[in-house]
C-alpha positions in Angstrom: 111.8 105.5 122.1 108.1 105.8 122.2 105.8 102.8 122.3 104.6 103.5 118.7 108.2 103.1 117.3 108.6 99.9 119.3 105.5 98.4 117.6 106.8 99.6 114.3 110.2 98.0 114.9 108.5 94.7 115.5 106.6 95.0 112.2 109.8 95.8 110.5 111.6 92.9 111.9 109.0 90.5 111.0 108.8 92.0 107.4 112.5 91.6 106.9 112.5 88.0 108.4 110.5 87.1 105.3 113.8 87.3 103.3 115.3 84.5 105.3 115.1 81.1 103.3 112.5 78.9 104.8 115.0 75.9 104.9 117.0 77.7 107.7 115.7 76.3 111.0 116.8 76.7 114.6 116.4 73.7 117.0 114.3 74.7 120.1 113.3 72.1 122.7 113.6 69.3 120.1 111.7 71.2 117.5 112.9 72.7 114.3 111.6 76.4 114.3 111.9 78.8 111.3 113.7 81.9 111.6 110.6 84.0 111.0 108.9 82.5 114.1 112.1 83.0 116.1 112.1 86.7 115.2 108.5 87.1 116.1 109.2 85.3 119.6 112.2 87.7 120.2 110.2 90.8 119.2 107.3 90.0 121.4 109.4 89.2 124.3 111.1 92.5 123.8 107.9 94.3 123.8 106.9 92.5 127.0 109.8 93.8 129.0 109.9 97.2 127.4 108.4 99.6 130.1 106.3 101.5 127.5 105.2 98.3 125.6 101.7 96.9 125.9 100.6 93.6 124.7 97.3 93.3 126.4 94.6 95.0 124.2 90.8 94.8 124.3 89.5 91.5 122.7 88.0 91.5 119.3 86.1 88.9 117.3 89.2 88.0 115.3 90.8 87.1 118.6 88.0 84.8 119.4 88.2 83.3 115.9 92.1 82.6 116.1 91.5 81.1 119.7 88.9 78.7 118.1 91.3 77.8 115.4 94.1 77.0 117.9 91.7 75.0 120.0 90.4 72.9 117.0 94.0 72.1 116.2 94.9 71.0 119.7 91.7 68.8 119.9 92.3 67.3 116.5 95.9 66.2 117.3 94.8 64.9 120.6 91.8 62.9 119.3 94.2 61.5 116.6 96.3 60.0 119.6 99.0 62.7 119.6 99.3 63.1 123.3 102.5 65.0 124.1 103.1 68.3 125.8 104.3 70.1 122.7 100.9 70.0 121.0 99.5 73.3 122.3 102.9 75.0 121.8 103.0 73.8 118.1 99.5 74.8 117.5 100.3 78.3 119.0 103.3 78.7 116.8 101.4 77.9 113.7 98.3 80.0 114.2 98.3 82.3 117.2 102.0 83.7 117.1 101.8 85.1 113.5 98.6 86.7 114.3 99.7 88.2 117.7 102.8 89.7 116.0 100.7 91.4 113.4 98.1 92.4 116.0 100.9 94.1 118.1 103.0 95.5 115.3 100.0 97.4 113.8 98.1 99.3 116.4 96.8 102.0 114.2 96.9 103.4 110.6 100.2 105.2 111.4 101.9 101.8 112.1 100.5 100.4 108.9 101.6 103.4 106.9 105.1 103.2 108.2 105.4 99.5 107.4 104.2 99.6 103.8 107.4 100.9 102.1 109.4 98.2 103.9 107.0 95.5 103.0 107.1 96.6 99.3 110.9 96.7 99.5 110.9 93.1 100.5 108.6 92.3 97.6 110.9 94.0 95.2 114.0 92.5 96.5 112.4 88.9 96.3 111.3 89.6 92.8 114.8 90.9 91.7 116.3 87.7 93.1 113.7 85.5 91.5 114.3 87.2 88.1 118.1 86.8 88.6 117.6 83.0 89.3 115.3 82.5 86.3 117.7 84.2 83.7 121.0 83.0 85.0 120.0 79.8 87.1 121.9 81.3 90.1 119.8 81.1 93.3 120.9 84.2 95.4 119.7 82.7 98.6 121.5 79.4 98.1 124.7 81.2 97.1 124.5 83.0 100.5 123.3 80.5 103.0 123.8 77.1 101.3 121.7 74.6 99.1 118.0 74.1 99.8 116.5 70.5 100.4 115.1 69.0 97.3 111.3 68.5 97.5 108.5 67.2 95.3 111.0 65.6 93.0 112.1 68.9 91.3 115.8 69.3 90.7 117.8 72.4 91.4 117.6 73.5 87.7 114.1 72.8 86.8 112.9 74.6 83.7 109.5 75.4 82.0 108.7 77.6 79.0 112.4 77.6 78.1 113.3 79.5 81.2 114.7 78.3 84.6 112.0 78.1 87.3 112.8 80.4 90.2 112.7 78.8 93.8 113.8 82.1 95.4 113.8 81.6 99.2 111.3 78.7 99.2 111.7 74.9 98.4 109.4 74.9 95.5 108.7 77.4 92.7 104.8 77.4 93.5 105.5 78.0 97.1 107.7 81.0 96.2 105.1 82.4 93.8 102.3 82.0 96.3 104.4 83.9 98.9 104.8 86.8 96.4 101.1 86.6 95.5 100.2 87.1 99.2 102.5 90.0 99.7 101.6 91.8 96.7 98.4 93.7 98.3 101.0 95.7 100.2 102.0 97.3 96.8 98.4 98.8 96.6 99.2 100.7 99.9 101.4 103.0 97.8 98.7 103.5 95.1 96.1 105.2 97.3 94.9 108.8 96.6 96.9 111.3 98.6 100.2 109.3 98.5 103.3 111.3 97.3 104.0 111.1 93.5 107.3 109.3 94.0 105.8 106.7 96.2 103.1 106.1 93.8 105.6 105.5 91.0 107.5 103.1 93.4 104.2 101.4 94.0 103.6 100.8 90.3 107.2 99.6 89.8 106.9 97.2 92.8 103.5 95.9 91.3 105.2 95.1 88.0 108.2 93.5 89.8 105.9 91.4 91.8 104.2 90.2 88.6 107.5 89.3 87.0 108.5 87.6 90.1 105.5 85.4 90.1 106.0 84.7 86.4 109.5 83.7 87.0 108.2 80.7 89.0 106.6 79.4 85.7 103.8 78.2 87.9 100.5 78.9 85.9 98.1 78.8 88.9 99.8 81.9 90.8 100.1 83.8 87.6 96.3 83.3 86.9 95.5 84.1 90.4 97.6 87.4 90.0 95.6 88.5 87.0 92.3 87.6 89.0 93.6 89.8 91.9 94.4 92.7 89.5 90.7 92.2 88.2 89.3 92.4 91.7 91.4 95.6 92.5 90.2 97.2 89.1 86.4 96.6 89.8 86.9 98.0 93.4 88.4 101.2 92.2 86.6 101.6 88.8 82.8 101.1 89.0 82.3 100.9 85.3 84.2 97.6 85.2 82.3 95.9 87.8 79.5 94.3 85.7 81.5 93.3 82.9 84.2 91.7 85.1 81.6 90.0 87.2 79.7 88.6 84.3 82.9 87.3 82.7 84.1 85.7 85.9 80.7 84.0 86.7 80.6 82.7 82.9 84.2 81.3 83.2 83.4 79.5 86.6 80.2 78.1 84.9 82.0 76.7 81.9 84.7 75.1 84.1 82.0 73.5 86.3 80.1 72.2 83.3 83.2 71.1 81.3 86.0 70.5 83.7 88.2 68.3 81.7 87.8 70.3 78.5 88.4 73.5 80.3 91.7 72.2 81.9 92.9 70.8 78.7 92.3 74.1 77.0 94.0 76.2 79.7 96.9 73.7 79.8 97.4 73.9 75.9 97.4 77.7 75.9 99.7 78.0 78.8 102.1 75.6 77.6 101.3 72.4 79.5 100.5 69.0 78.3 97.0 68.1 77.2 95.0 65.0 77.7 96.4 63.6 74.7 100.0 63.8 75.8 102.1 61.8 78.4 99.3 59.6 79.5 99.9 57.2 82.4 97.8 54.6 84.0 97.3 55.0 87.7 95.2 53.0 90.1 92.5 54.8 92.0 89.8 52.9 93.8 90.8 49.7 92.4 90.4 50.8 88.9 92.9 51.9 86.2 92.6 55.6 85.4 94.4 57.7 82.7 96.6 60.3 84.4 98.1 63.3 82.8 99.7 66.5 84.4 96.5 68.3 83.6 93.7 66.1 84.6 95.5 65.2 87.8 93.5 68.0 89.6 90.3 66.1 88.9 91.8 62.6 90.0 92.6 64.1 93.4 89.0 64.3 94.2 88.5 60.6 93.5 91.7 59.7 95.3 91.1 61.6 98.6 87.3 62.0 98.5 86.6 58.9 100.6 89.3 59.8 103.1 87.9 63.3 103.5 84.3 61.8 104.1 85.6 59.6 106.9 87.8 62.4 108.5 85.0 63.6 110.9 85.0 66.9 112.5 88.6 66.9 113.7 90.4 65.1 110.9 93.5 62.8 111.1 95.9 65.1 113.0 99.2 66.5 112.2 101.3 63.4 112.6 99.4 61.3 109.9 99.1 64.1 107.6 102.8 65.3 107.7 105.0 64.2 104.7 103.7 62.6 101.5 101.9 60.5 100.9 99.9 61.0 104.0 99.5 58.0 106.3 95.7 58.1 106.4 93.1 55.5 106.0 90.6 55.3 103.2 93.1 56.5 100.7 91.7 55.2 97.3 95.0 55.0 95.5 98.2 53.1 95.6 101.3 54.8 96.7 102.7 54.9 93.1 99.5 56.6 92.1 99.5 59.0 94.8 103.2 60.0 94.1 102.0 60.7 90.6 99.1 62.9 91.8 101.6 64.8 94.0 103.0 66.6 91.1 99.6 67.5 89.7 98.7 68.9 93.0 101.7 70.7 93.9 104.2 71.2 91.1 102.0 72.8 88.6 
């Protein structure tokens, strides 16, 4: 096997590992490590011992940037009084390892072209599973590996818009939708000029499947982001659309900045959510009672966390204090009950 195929095999393994549910963890040195990380580690070790494998490559500016991110993470945790030997390794696992796996797996355009069909197949499979869950209430991944842990207060059969919300291989519908959203650009790899006709057809089908998969989560933010992404791709490919789309986008952003509450109320009403006149609840923020709904919670987050952000400094509060919910950080301008309310507006919508 030549070195090129070895690199492509690493990329294929990492792509297929995306199908593994995120709640499947493997204990290593007292740490719970996800299967995707384990696959990347095994693949990189395999290339290290493979006689034709090569991990050392000339440094690029991206390597410098990822190193800076890793260093900032380590400094932030140490400065926040987290002094233990696993900090550098934890930061490496979160930031550097995924980057290195991608850097090694894709050495040139041929590696990228070879990986595109597999990545798109993963997208289609995830989308099909999400549609099955949305229509039948059966989570395919739970049926295979066992039930997921419940997070953010959502039950196993949460619904919206009269359909079941698809969790897929994630622990929350919005996490699953965002995963599909981030994977969708691979579909455009099959829509380039010069691609075989049958692959282009598969590309369009996969793009539709990805959109339906995102919609099956019933999460409004990812659906809107998907439409924005399609608009961006349209203006990249069709010059005639650039000015109209850009003007419309700038106008929409300007309206939301000038009338934030009214804009969110309008969008929530059109997309099936509650308006400011529905399900009002009083929460305490900064010592004052504030009206909270599922819509305006996005705006209240700024008041609840603004003071904490201003006092965070250059390194923040570290991983330990910001893990879990609510975060155990100072200057939080809301009671625990209020923060629990805001959690759903921030994550579950």
